[in-house]
VMD Tcl script that builds the backbone (N, CA, C; Angstrom):
set m [mol new atoms 429]
animate dup $m
set s [atomselect $m all]
$s set {name element resname resid chain x y z} {
  {N N MET 1 A -17.949 125.979 37.756}
  {CA C MET 1 A -18.338 124.736 38.441}
  {C C MET 1 A -17.574 123.625 37.939}
  {N N THR 2 A -16.998 122.824 38.825}
  {CA C THR 2 A -16.312 121.497 38.438}
  {C C THR 2 A -17.144 120.455 38.125}
  {N N ALA 3 A -16.828 119.433 37.516}
  {CA C ALA 3 A -17.495 118.322 37.217}
  {C C ALA 3 A -17.953 117.419 38.407}
  {N N LEU 4 A -19.032 117.077 38.559}
  {CA C LEU 4 A -19.479 116.342 39.772}
  {C C LEU 4 A -19.899 114.882 39.264}
  {N N PRO 5 A -19.140 113.796 39.852}
  {CA C PRO 5 A -19.634 112.514 39.335}
  {C C PRO 5 A -20.971 112.115 39.969}
  {N N ILE 6 A -21.791 111.505 39.174}
  {CA C ILE 6 A -23.039 111.112 39.518}
  {C C ILE 6 A -23.272 109.727 39.271}
  {N N ALA 7 A -22.472 109.018 38.591}
  {CA C ALA 7 A -22.479 107.495 38.497}
  {C C ALA 7 A -21.174 107.063 38.097}
  {N N CYS 8 A -20.661 105.862 38.679}
  {CA C CYS 8 A -19.464 105.288 38.247}
  {C C CYS 8 A -19.631 103.736 38.664}
  {N N VAL 9 A -19.388 102.859 37.647}
  {CA C VAL 9 A -19.441 101.576 37.908}
  {C C VAL 9 A -18.483 100.722 37.110}
  {N N GLN 10 A -18.069 99.630 37.571}
  {CA C GLN 10 A -17.084 98.657 36.737}
  {C C GLN 10 A -17.851 97.483 36.568}
  {N N LEU 11 A -17.823 96.929 35.432}
  {CA C LEU 11 A -18.626 95.791 35.003}
  {C C LEU 11 A -17.768 94.628 34.475}
  {N N PRO 12 A -18.191 93.403 34.728}
  {CA C PRO 12 A -17.576 92.335 33.892}
  {C C PRO 12 A -17.756 92.383 32.420}
  {N N PRO 13 A -16.899 91.557 31.765}
  {CA C PRO 13 A -17.036 91.707 30.300}
  {C C PRO 13 A -17.999 90.616 29.767}
  {N N ALA 14 A -19.295 90.856 30.135}
  {CA C ALA 14 A -20.449 90.116 29.618}
  {C C ALA 14 A -21.510 90.926 29.086}
  {N N LEU 15 A -22.229 90.410 28.202}
  {CA C LEU 15 A -23.327 91.240 27.523}
  {C C LEU 15 A -24.383 91.577 28.633}
  {N N GLU 16 A -24.446 90.967 29.605}
  {CA C GLU 16 A -25.445 91.232 30.641}
  {C C GLU 16 A -25.099 92.440 31.401}
  {N N SER 17 A -23.782 93.013 31.198}
  {CA C SER 17 A -23.394 94.197 31.791}
  {C C SER 17 A -23.982 95.397 31.062}
  {N N VAL 18 A -24.446 95.206 29.875}
  {CA C VAL 18 A -24.944 96.392 29.086}
  {C C VAL 18 A -26.142 96.916 29.802}
  {N N PRO 19 A -27.201 96.060 30.029}
  {CA C PRO 19 A -28.387 96.636 30.828}
  {C C PRO 19 A -28.056 97.145 32.154}
  {N N ALA 20 A -27.043 96.599 32.926}
  {CA C ALA 20 A -26.752 97.057 34.164}
  {C C ALA 20 A -26.099 98.295 34.163}
  {N N ALA 21 A -25.151 98.653 33.144}
  {CA C ALA 21 A -24.645 100.007 32.907}
  {C C ALA 21 A -25.730 100.976 32.621}
  {N N ARG 22 A -26.695 100.668 31.661}
  {CA C ARG 22 A -27.842 101.515 31.348}
  {C C ARG 22 A -28.732 101.795 32.562}
  {N N SER 23 A -29.049 100.763 33.363}
  {CA C SER 23 A -29.925 100.995 34.552}
  {C C SER 23 A -29.257 101.865 35.599}
  {N N CYS 24 A -28.011 101.570 35.874}
  {CA C CYS 24 A -27.300 102.423 36.853}
  {C C CYS 24 A -27.207 103.901 36.565}
  {N N THR 25 A -26.881 104.064 35.146}
  {CA C THR 25 A -26.712 105.382 34.837}
  {C C THR 25 A -28.086 106.163 34.688}
  {N N THR 26 A -29.135 105.595 34.111}
  {CA C THR 26 A -30.406 106.337 34.052}
  {C C THR 26 A -31.063 106.520 35.360}
  {N N ALA 27 A -30.742 105.565 36.305}
  {CA C ALA 27 A -31.215 105.822 37.734}
  {C C ALA 27 A -30.682 107.044 38.339}
  {N N ALA 28 A -29.417 107.131 38.212}
  {CA C ALA 28 A -28.708 108.350 38.593}
  {C C ALA 28 A -29.241 109.652 37.834}
  {N N LEU 29 A -29.400 109.553 36.562}
  {CA C LEU 29 A -29.775 110.828 36.020}
  {C C LEU 29 A -31.214 111.017 36.171}
  {N N ARG 30 A -32.175 110.068 36.394}
  {CA C ARG 30 A -33.523 110.359 36.950}
  {C C ARG 30 A -33.584 111.037 38.239}
  {N N ALA 31 A -32.700 110.548 39.090}
  {CA C ALA 31 A -32.613 111.214 40.381}
  {C C ALA 31 A -32.184 112.649 40.324}
  {N N TRP 32 A -31.539 112.969 39.230}
  {CA C TRP 32 A -30.990 114.455 39.104}
  {C C TRP 32 A -32.202 115.194 38.494}
  {N N GLY 33 A -33.150 114.419 38.075}
  {CA C GLY 33 A -34.312 115.290 37.351}
  {C C GLY 33 A -34.069 115.432 35.787}
  {N N MET 34 A -33.275 114.686 35.198}
  {CA C MET 34 A -32.865 114.835 33.803}
  {C C MET 34 A -34.135 114.639 32.840}
  {N N HIS 35 A -34.373 115.377 31.901}
  {CA C HIS 35 A -35.503 115.348 31.026}
  {C C HIS 35 A -35.533 113.924 30.335}
  {N N ALA 36 A -36.675 113.343 29.881}
  {CA C ALA 36 A -36.797 112.014 29.297}
  {C C ALA 36 A -35.972 111.906 28.090}
  {N N ALA 37 A -36.031 112.995 27.260}
  {CA C ALA 37 A -35.136 112.852 26.031}
  {C C ALA 37 A -33.669 112.763 26.236}
  {N N VAL 38 A -33.155 113.391 27.347}
  {CA C VAL 38 A -31.759 113.158 27.662}
  {C C VAL 38 A -31.489 111.709 28.222}
  {N N LEU 39 A -32.430 111.201 29.011}
  {CA C LEU 39 A -32.335 109.805 29.480}
  {C C LEU 39 A -32.338 108.759 28.194}
  {N N GLU 40 A -33.252 109.077 27.302}
  {CA C GLU 40 A -33.202 108.198 26.178}
  {C C GLU 40 A -32.029 108.164 25.209}
  {N N ASP 41 A -31.496 109.469 25.034}
  {CA C ASP 41 A -30.312 109.558 24.191}
  {C C ASP 41 A -29.046 108.916 24.867}
  {N N VAL 42 A -28.877 109.232 26.258}
  {CA C VAL 42 A -27.746 108.686 27.088}
  {C C VAL 42 A -27.958 107.136 27.087}
  {N N ALA 43 A -29.009 106.630 27.234}
  {CA C ALA 43 A -29.245 105.148 27.328}
  {C C ALA 43 A -28.900 104.433 26.015}
  {N N LEU 44 A -29.187 105.044 24.854}
  {CA C LEU 44 A -28.861 104.632 23.663}
  {C C LEU 44 A -27.359 104.589 23.428}
  {N N LEU 45 A -26.835 105.776 23.616}
  {CA C LEU 45 A -25.400 105.892 23.323}
  {C C LEU 45 A -24.524 105.076 24.312}
  {N N LEU 46 A -24.902 105.089 25.532}
  {CA C LEU 46 A -24.226 104.292 26.535}
  {C C LEU 46 A -24.323 102.815 26.070}
  {N N THR 47 A -25.444 102.316 25.689}
  {CA C THR 47 A -25.618 100.821 25.209}
  {C C THR 47 A -24.676 100.667 24.147}
  {N N GLU 48 A -24.510 101.492 23.073}
  {CA C GLU 48 A -23.655 101.286 21.941}
  {C C GLU 48 A -22.234 101.209 22.350}
  {N N LEU 49 A -21.655 102.082 23.282}
  {CA C LEU 49 A -20.425 102.074 23.704}
  {C C LEU 49 A -20.022 100.922 24.754}
  {N N THR 50 A -20.846 100.697 25.438}
  {CA C THR 50 A -20.675 99.623 26.316}
  {C C THR 50 A -20.610 98.181 25.633}
  {N N THR 51 A -21.404 98.013 24.710}
  {CA C THR 51 A -21.578 96.805 23.879}
  {C C THR 51 A -20.183 96.768 23.039}
  {N N ASN 52 A -19.772 97.835 22.471}
  {CA C ASN 52 A -18.457 97.879 21.736}
  {C C ASN 52 A -17.314 97.389 22.743}
  {N N ALA 53 A -17.247 97.970 23.930}
  {CA C ALA 53 A -16.254 97.809 24.867}
  {C C ALA 53 A -16.264 96.264 25.277}
  {N N ILE 54 A -17.360 95.729 25.520}
  {CA C ILE 54 A -17.551 94.223 25.847}
  {C C ILE 54 A -17.105 93.286 24.658}
  {N N ARG 55 A -17.631 93.634 23.406}
  {CA C ARG 55 A -17.355 92.774 22.342}
  {C C ARG 55 A -15.867 92.872 21.925}
  {N N HIS 56 A -15.167 93.982 21.986}
  {CA C HIS 56 A -13.812 94.137 21.338}
  {C C HIS 56 A -12.832 94.128 22.455}
  {N N ALA 57 A -13.024 94.517 23.817}
  {CA C ALA 57 A -11.930 94.660 24.641}
  {C C ALA 57 A -11.737 93.439 25.553}
  {N N HIS 58 A -12.847 92.720 25.811}
  {CA C HIS 58 A -12.646 91.385 26.569}
  {C C HIS 58 A -12.157 91.605 27.869}
  {N N GLY 59 A -12.524 92.699 28.590}
  {CA C GLY 59 A -11.914 92.968 29.947}
  {C C GLY 59 A -12.921 93.817 30.758}
  {N N ILE 60 A -12.629 94.182 32.087}
  {CA C ILE 60 A -13.530 94.914 32.884}
  {C C ILE 60 A -13.803 96.259 32.058}
  {N N VAL 61 A -15.014 96.623 32.130}
  {CA C VAL 61 A -15.583 97.889 31.534}
  {C C VAL 61 A -15.932 98.973 32.628}
  {N N GLY 62 A -15.391 99.990 32.532}
  {CA C GLY 62 A -15.903 101.047 33.471}
  {C C GLY 62 A -16.794 102.055 32.735}
  {N N VAL 63 A -17.675 102.436 33.661}
  {CA C VAL 63 A -18.628 103.665 32.997}
  {C C VAL 63 A -18.788 104.757 34.148}
  {N N GLU 64 A -18.489 105.910 33.692}
  {CA C GLU 64 A -18.374 107.123 34.473}
  {C C GLU 64 A -19.344 108.139 33.808}
  {N N VAL 65 A -20.099 108.890 34.678}
  {CA C VAL 65 A -21.003 109.910 34.229}
  {C C VAL 65 A -20.804 111.189 35.167}
  {N N ASP 66 A -20.521 112.248 34.534}
  {CA C ASP 66 A -20.491 113.437 35.459}
  {C C ASP 66 A -21.072 114.699 34.725}
  {N N LEU 67 A -21.452 115.571 35.487}
  {CA C LEU 67 A -22.098 116.744 35.101}
  {C C LEU 67 A -21.231 118.020 35.437}
  {N N ASP 68 A -21.010 118.763 34.413}
  {CA C ASP 68 A -20.275 120.107 34.555}
  {C C ASP 68 A -21.179 121.188 34.028}
  {N N GLY 69 A -21.837 121.820 34.833}
  {CA C GLY 69 A -22.808 122.881 34.456}
  {C C GLY 69 A -23.953 122.185 33.812}
  {N N GLU 70 A -23.990 122.421 32.508}
  {CA C GLU 70 A -25.185 121.785 31.709}
  {C C GLU 70 A -24.600 120.842 30.879}
  {N N ARG 71 A -23.406 120.485 30.967}
  {CA C ARG 71 A -22.672 119.455 30.048}
  {C C ARG 71 A -22.577 118.166 30.678}
  {N N LEU 72 A -23.194 117.206 30.203}
  {CA C LEU 72 A -23.277 115.727 30.890}
  {C C LEU 72 A -22.214 114.974 30.014}
  {N N THR 73 A -21.201 114.387 30.578}
  {CA C THR 73 A -20.209 113.652 29.838}
  {C C THR 73 A -20.336 112.161 30.425}
  {N N VAL 74 A -20.276 111.265 29.497}
  {CA C VAL 74 A -20.374 109.815 29.766}
  {C C VAL 74 A -19.200 109.164 29.245}
  {N N ARG 75 A -18.467 108.394 30.041}
  {CA C ARG 75 A -17.279 107.856 29.519}
  {C C ARG 75 A -17.337 106.268 29.733}
  {N N VAL 76 A -16.891 105.536 28.774}
  {CA C VAL 76 A -16.709 104.038 28.825}
  {C C VAL 76 A -15.365 103.741 28.768}
  {N N CYS 77 A -14.691 103.047 29.770}
  {CA C CYS 77 A -13.335 102.772 29.785}
  {C C CYS 77 A -13.160 101.231 29.494}
  {N N ASP 78 A -12.110 100.788 28.734}
  {CA C ASP 78 A -11.851 99.443 28.523}
  {C C ASP 78 A -10.318 99.225 28.326}
  {N N GLU 79 A -9.970 97.967 28.281}
  {CA C GLU 79 A -8.598 97.518 28.310}
  {C C GLU 79 A -8.027 97.305 26.876}
  {N N ASP 80 A -8.720 97.771 25.928}
  {CA C ASP 80 A -8.198 97.604 24.503}
  {C C ASP 80 A -7.490 98.756 23.943}
  {N N ASP 81 A -6.430 98.570 23.276}
  {CA C ASP 81 A -5.665 99.606 22.690}
  {C C ASP 81 A -6.061 100.241 21.417}
  {N N ALA 82 A -6.914 99.400 20.644}
  {CA C ALA 82 A -7.386 99.787 19.299}
  {C C ALA 82 A -8.326 101.024 19.580}
  {N N PHE 83 A -8.096 101.947 18.594}
  {CA C PHE 83 A -8.805 103.144 18.668}
  {C C PHE 83 A -10.180 102.903 18.031}
  {N N PRO 84 A -11.351 103.573 18.384}
  {CA C PRO 84 A -12.576 103.589 17.788}
  {C C PRO 84 A -12.624 104.205 16.457}
  {N N HIS 85 A -13.307 103.778 15.630}
  {CA C HIS 85 A -13.550 104.506 14.361}
  {C C HIS 85 A -14.986 104.304 13.804}
  {N N VAL 86 A -15.566 105.314 13.264}
  {CA C VAL 86 A -16.974 105.168 12.645}
  {C C VAL 86 A -16.867 104.394 11.377}
  {N N GLU 87 A -17.689 103.380 11.388}
  {CA C GLU 87 A -17.839 102.675 10.188}
  {C C GLU 87 A -18.981 103.031 9.342}
  {N N HIS 88 A -18.861 102.578 8.052}
  {CA C HIS 88 A -19.925 102.883 7.141}
  {C C HIS 88 A -20.467 101.649 6.535}
  {N N PRO 89 A -21.419 101.058 7.260}
  {CA C PRO 89 A -21.763 99.598 6.850}
  {C C PRO 89 A -22.878 99.820 5.604}
  {N N SER 90 A -23.011 98.714 4.990}
  {CA C SER 90 A -24.002 98.720 3.914}
  {C C SER 90 A -25.432 98.556 4.561}
  {N N LEU 91 A -26.378 98.666 3.801}
  {CA C LEU 91 A -27.705 98.373 4.195}
  {C C LEU 91 A -27.919 97.047 4.634}
  {N N GLU 92 A -27.257 96.073 4.217}
  {CA C GLU 92 A -27.398 94.793 4.484}
  {C C GLU 92 A -26.652 94.256 5.781}
  {N N ASP 93 A -25.816 95.143 6.226}
  {CA C ASP 93 A -24.989 94.801 7.474}
  {C C ASP 93 A -25.859 94.910 8.888}
  {N N GLU 94 A -25.674 94.027 9.510}
  {CA C GLU 94 A -26.532 93.933 10.901}
  {C C GLU 94 A -25.930 94.877 11.832}
  {N N GLY 95 A -24.657 95.071 11.825}
  {CA C GLY 95 A -24.040 95.916 12.849}
  {C C GLY 95 A -23.163 97.060 12.176}
  {N N GLY 96 A -22.344 97.695 13.051}
  {CA C GLY 96 A -21.374 98.710 12.709}
  {C C GLY 96 A -21.838 100.135 12.709}
  {N N ARG 97 A -23.073 100.334 13.290}
  {CA C ARG 97 A -23.660 101.586 13.429}
  {C C ARG 97 A -23.633 102.435 14.658}
  {N N GLY 98 A -22.935 101.760 15.643}
  {CA C GLY 98 A -22.947 102.270 17.007}
  {C C GLY 98 A -22.274 103.526 17.195}
  {N N LEU 99 A -20.882 103.806 16.544}
  {CA C LEU 99 A -20.249 105.135 16.667}
  {C C LEU 99 A -20.964 106.132 15.771}
  {N N TRP 100 A -21.462 105.608 14.688}
  {CA C TRP 100 A -22.222 106.592 13.915}
  {C C TRP 100 A -23.464 107.292 14.640}
  {N N LEU 101 A -24.157 106.325 15.385}
  {CA C LEU 101 A -25.222 106.840 16.464}
  {C C LEU 101 A -24.671 107.989 17.333}
  {N N VAL 102 A -23.508 107.529 17.875}
  {CA C VAL 102 A -22.811 108.378 18.918}
  {C C VAL 102 A -22.534 109.737 18.300}
  {N N GLU 103 A -21.873 109.641 16.993}
  {CA C GLU 103 A -21.495 110.815 16.313}
  {C C GLU 103 A -22.682 111.643 15.982}
  {N N THR 104 A -23.693 111.139 15.500}
  {CA C THR 104 A -24.976 111.782 15.160}
  {C C THR 104 A -25.782 112.373 16.332}
  {N N ILE 105 A -25.901 111.722 17.370}
  {CA C ILE 105 A -26.727 112.157 18.543}
  {C C ILE 105 A -26.046 112.979 19.572}
  {N N ALA 106 A -24.893 112.682 19.934}
  {CA C ALA 106 A -24.120 113.431 20.917}
  {C C ALA 106 A -23.717 114.776 20.442}
  {N N ASP 107 A -23.459 115.766 21.370}
  {CA C ASP 107 A -23.044 117.121 20.949}
  {C C ASP 107 A -21.539 117.110 20.739}
  {N N ARG 108 A -20.911 116.125 21.320}
  {CA C ARG 108 A -19.391 115.958 20.989}
  {C C ARG 108 A -19.081 114.478 21.486}
  {N N TRP 109 A -18.031 113.942 20.797}
  {CA C TRP 109 A -17.637 112.699 21.360}
  {C C TRP 109 A -16.187 112.508 20.996}
  {N N GLY 110 A -15.370 111.632 21.540}
  {CA C GLY 110 A -14.017 111.401 21.367}
  {C C GLY 110 A -13.586 110.128 22.126}
  {N N TRP 111 A -12.083 110.062 22.057}
  {CA C TRP 111 A -11.540 109.024 22.882}
  {C C TRP 111 A -10.150 109.399 23.219}
  {N N GLU 112 A -9.651 108.772 24.302}
  {CA C GLU 112 A -8.262 108.909 24.704}
  {C C GLU 112 A -7.551 107.759 25.208}
  {N N ALA 113 A -6.398 107.566 25.041}
  {CA C ALA 113 A -5.625 106.434 25.456}
  {C C ALA 113 A -5.493 106.641 26.909}
  {N N THR 114 A -5.395 105.476 27.679}
  {CA C THR 114 A -5.149 105.493 29.125}
  {C C THR 114 A -4.076 104.746 29.413}
  {N N GLY 115 A -2.918 105.477 29.979}
  {CA C GLY 115 A -1.777 104.591 30.399}
  {C C GLY 115 A -1.309 103.795 29.371}
  {N N GLN 116 A -0.709 102.715 29.725}
  {CA C GLN 116 A -0.074 101.751 28.721}
  {C C GLN 116 A -1.027 100.938 28.070}
  {N N HIS 117 A -2.253 100.577 28.571}
  {CA C HIS 117 A -3.124 99.801 27.861}
  {C C HIS 117 A -4.705 100.265 28.030}
  {N N GLY 118 A -5.414 100.309 27.078}
  {CA C GLY 118 A -6.826 100.685 27.232}
  {C C GLY 118 A -7.065 102.091 26.790}
  {N N LYS 119 A -8.271 102.522 26.875}
  {CA C LYS 119 A -8.855 103.786 26.241}
  {C C LYS 119 A -10.107 104.151 27.021}
  {N N VAL 120 A -10.560 105.334 26.782}
  {CA C VAL 120 A -11.813 105.932 27.286}
  {C C VAL 120 A -12.414 106.530 26.050}
  {N N VAL 121 A -13.596 105.976 25.792}
  {CA C VAL 121 A -14.438 106.674 24.823}
  {C C VAL 121 A -15.603 107.440 25.451}
  {N N TRP 122 A -15.735 108.606 25.114}
  {CA C TRP 122 A -16.698 109.522 25.762}
  {C C TRP 122 A -17.687 110.267 24.804}
  {N N PHE 123 A -18.758 110.659 25.397}
  {CA C PHE 123 A -19.699 111.579 24.611}
  {C C PHE 123 A -20.227 112.538 25.577}
  {N N GLN 124 A -20.651 113.688 25.103}
  {CA C GLN 124 A -21.275 114.796 25.884}
  {C C GLN 124 A -22.650 115.128 25.218}
  {N N VAL 125 A -23.532 115.505 26.194}
  {CA C VAL 125 A -24.861 115.963 25.690}
  {C C VAL 125 A -25.175 117.131 26.667}
  {N N VAL 126 A -25.960 118.026 26.068}
  {CA C VAL 126 A -26.571 119.014 27.108}
  {C C VAL 126 A -27.643 118.509 28.039}
  {N N ALA 127 A -27.426 118.705 29.267}
  {CA C ALA 127 A -28.304 118.199 30.356}
  {C C ALA 127 A -29.402 119.125 30.564}
  {N N VAL 128 A -30.474 118.635 30.281}
  {CA C VAL 128 A -31.900 119.413 30.270}
  {C C VAL 128 A -32.560 118.716 31.347}
  {N N ALA 129 A -32.877 119.541 32.500}
  {CA C ALA 129 A -33.600 119.023 33.739}
  {C C ALA 129 A -35.069 119.216 33.446}
  {N N THR 130 A -35.850 118.288 34.120}
  {CA C THR 130 A -37.318 118.562 33.862}
  {C C THR 130 A -37.849 119.604 34.853}
  {N N GLY 131 A -37.213 119.682 36.033}
  {CA C GLY 131 A -37.520 120.848 36.962}
  {C C GLY 131 A -36.578 121.823 37.239}
  {N N SER 132 A -36.694 122.569 38.279}
  {CA C SER 132 A -35.619 123.621 38.514}
  {C C SER 132 A -34.461 123.004 39.399}
  {N N GLY 133 A -33.301 123.537 39.187}
  {CA C GLY 133 A -32.142 123.240 40.068}
  {C C GLY 133 A -31.674 121.880 39.842}
  {N N CYS 134 A -31.348 121.367 38.747}
  {CA C CYS 134 A -30.916 119.951 38.435}
  {C C CYS 134 A -29.642 119.796 39.284}
  {N N ALA 135 A -28.750 120.818 39.220}
  {CA C ALA 135 A -27.349 120.607 39.789}
  {C C ALA 135 A -27.409 121.239 41.184}
  {N N ALA 136 A -28.497 121.538 41.690}
  {CA C ALA 136 A -28.529 122.172 43.010}
  {C C ALA 136 A -28.183 121.129 44.170}
  {N N GLU 137 A -28.570 120.028 44.044}
  {CA C GLU 137 A -28.347 119.028 45.100}
  {C C GLU 137 A -27.639 117.827 44.553}
  {N N PRO 138 A -26.348 117.799 44.385}
  {CA C PRO 138 A -25.700 116.477 43.781}
  {C C PRO 138 A -25.673 115.336 44.774}
  {N N GLU 139 A -25.571 115.547 45.948}
  {CA C GLU 139 A -25.520 114.596 46.966}
  {C C GLU 139 A -26.738 113.655 46.942}
  {N N ALA 140 A -27.905 114.278 46.570}
  {CA C ALA 140 A -29.244 113.371 46.470}
  {C C ALA 140 A -29.045 112.177 45.258}
  {N N ALA 141 A -28.432 112.506 44.376}
  {CA C ALA 141 A -28.323 111.512 43.364}
  {C C ALA 141 A -27.346 110.418 43.667}
  {N N MET 142 A -26.419 110.555 44.541}
  {CA C MET 142 A -25.337 109.697 44.959}
  {C C MET 142 A -25.699 108.821 46.151}
  {N N ALA 143 A -26.822 109.216 46.821}
  {CA C ALA 143 A -27.078 108.536 48.102}
  {C C ALA 143 A -27.718 107.293 47.876}
}
mol reanalyze $m
mol bondsrecalc $m
mol representation Tube
mol addrep $m
């Protein structure tokens, strides 16, 4: 089975885009019947990656979600050339844990350079459906 896109959105570089990305993605996943635990994990990890892209890249942020069998892949695209790295903040630091969360919760994650400028940071989780036939009707989630 090839990957089927179920959500794709481009957002302006504003913190208001973070809940928009989360809402769009979880609506698509809910339409596909994804289990609540998958929705919660994806929402958290997407929030972290989208926030990082907006704070550091200062340009349009793209979010793409696709399903390939039972593997759900979420990609966040930005226009920054700097590669992401997991930080190890102290207990007193207020931030710096986003990629650590991604590394801890996702089954896999990574990043790729895109063209001359920008990158895609992605993560994968196992897609667990609440009912039968999660991938049986992909058109329903896109309508």
